[in-house]
Phi, psi and omega in degrees: 000137182297135179284138182273136178270116182249032179304317182294330179288324180297325180296334178287338174064052174283153169226168182302328185266008180300148174277116184258153178292322183259156177273133174265125176302144181303326179294330178293309181299317182295320182297322182287356171290334184237340183243151179273330185222158180206156172272123188231163171240132173255116181267133180275147179297325178278083181292165175298328178299313179294320179298317182290342177297333180259000176279126187292135171287123182206168179275133175249135181298324181223158175296323181299320179293324175298312182300317182293313185290316181292317180295321177297321177298315180292322177297318180295318179298318179294317181299317181292317186277336179269350190307310185294320180293316181294321177294323177298313179297323177294318179296329179283354184055043181297121191275350186263182187287132172233127181235127179258132179244152175240337178295330164227140185278088188208152178238131175263136180229121182274140173052049177276133175269174189295320176301322179293318179301314180294325178295318178294321181295343181277352178285133182299331184286341187271133181270306181203162182234131181229168173278167174286101191287153175279137179236145185245130165282133181285114179289155180297146180262160177302149181212163173241124181274122177277162179298324180300316181291325185290329189247352175282141177281331177265137178304137181298329179294318178298319178293315186301320182274002176065038174294317179302329177294326176292316179302322187275349181298150167290112187092003176281181181199173175239025175103012183303137177086358183252144176254117177259136182242155175218134173254110190199212183269007182111191180212139169279096192284347178271000180300142185301333182273353186231346188289337184277347182231022170291136184296327185085235178306138181068019184245005185205138173214131176237094186291349183262302182263352181054038177298131182285345179232155181299136176223161177205105181273347183260318179103340182300313182294324177296318179298315179299311182295326177301320180289326178290307194220016181286153172273198176062022176085004185260345188249152180282323183231069185293348178273350179283156170268150182241150173226155185213152174230130183266099181267355192214135177254358178209191179278345175247121190230190183229156182301324183304314181299325179292319177296318179296319180288322178299323178286323178298320180297331180273335184207077187288166180214176178287161184304336179272004178090000184266168171057050177303138181214101184290344178289349183258022180297155175294153174274330180211144179233125178264134184230112180247063179211161183222160175211078175066209178229143178064023179266123192249017185295339180264359186296322179297323179294317178297319176300315180295316177303316179304310183290335178274359178075039177244125184278124182263117181243133185224141170292137184278351178107163185245044182254029183300329181295341181276353178090200185291153171085024182236035171296136185264160173275150000276004181300334182280002178282144186305321186272356180278142171273104183270131187240122172266179188240142174236164178264177179295336179272005181067030167266159174288135177297139186296340180271348189292124182299140181254150177271189001281175173290170181290348175262004176093005179285146174289121177216140004288168174279330183201162174238159181208164180304129181214357178259128178055057180263123178274132177203181182292155178220178197270343194284334177202174181285354177237020184272134177230154179216144174262120184229161180228146178154164172293343171300330180273338180281315184305317181296337173298318179294316179301321178296321178292323175304317179298319179297317181293316183291328179295326180277326189221074191297339186277354180295135180272174187298312179300324180292318178297317178300319180293318179297318179295318180293313183292335180272358184290155184269128178245334178283142178090352178288135181272121185293145182264343184093357179278143170234077187275134181066020179077011182252121178293148180295342179284347180259130180242138001283156176223177186270014174249303184256357187064230178276352180134188181272135182310136174222107184297318184295313181297317180292321180296314180296324178294332181277346186303317184250024183258116179230141180269137173286134179302141174276133181256000000 
């Protein structure tokens, strides 16, 4: 690898004890005790959240016009605030990968050594510098298959939330006209339950291997997508089209892929990276991955998705055995719809993470079927697997979002969240005995069941006569 010339940096005369404009994460400083280079993120002080505070709330004639205008605003904000840092890196003739993001105002820098990190930290525009964090796909939990689940052609979860009743309504639907997205390990797009509603163009991105067609070597993403939009009785919204981004090639992944996928969902492009078109953004994105607690690196993306009219759905995590107070990030973020897991008997799954969040928020927001869920899998086009986890619960919620949006496209993200919460089932839930955060399970919302168990029919019917007054 070509050696970087830092003569200009030496003239600045930095030392380890220099007072820097930006904060260096402790993990960054510690790593350079033993390593010469690291992959880092430089976060700008002007976050997308701060930028959006000055973006006027107004009525848009179409969703497409909102997507174009808001994304252009965020791109311009990132370009202005990142300009000096990017020009500096260009002047240094830095030979490695540098990636600029606008969905969150952040710059990724590959193989940066410590003098370069300190130079970047000295820019007034930079807030803090972190490493490329490890992110975990939630592995399936142990399960017991009941006879009902084994012999029914329709997934018990799809039946339990009454999705088929929505399909059969006069004026009902199965998600037609809606794009559902998933950030996961990929999708086996030739699977019999998924091949008929893959979006095609603008429906796939693999930031690591740049595969031109959807692939899934792990199977987790295929299972998730099957529950959202699969046919053959396994999906909640089989009439929706699906798109996917592969941020992970194993169960341990990295933050970089999530930023790339988060931006792709908001402004997709063709598999070769060309012809970006923000009007083709997903309507809802399901996320079945976690990264500790109180970790906010994805918060800017969730804020941007909200303003772009993209519904963010997240698995609440599988730390139920640890007791109360272990809701995972990013589900523990205020604007995320955090989803816990239930069994066929309407008990809370023993693995389902309980709230509150470390900041005291009630989490999960809602629960959905997540134990012993049958869905598509990776080994063949007719392969199915029964898996358990909040990873399996979250896609049920994403599927219901598609049903609601197909019927009532003008509903905004907060309204959809409210409809899903208000339509949830509270009668018949079997109490777990937990009183997390001082809230009894008989009181809703609580830190075990949230507002209750997902019910597609109730939420859909509540949306039938719900119309938003235009903002002037």
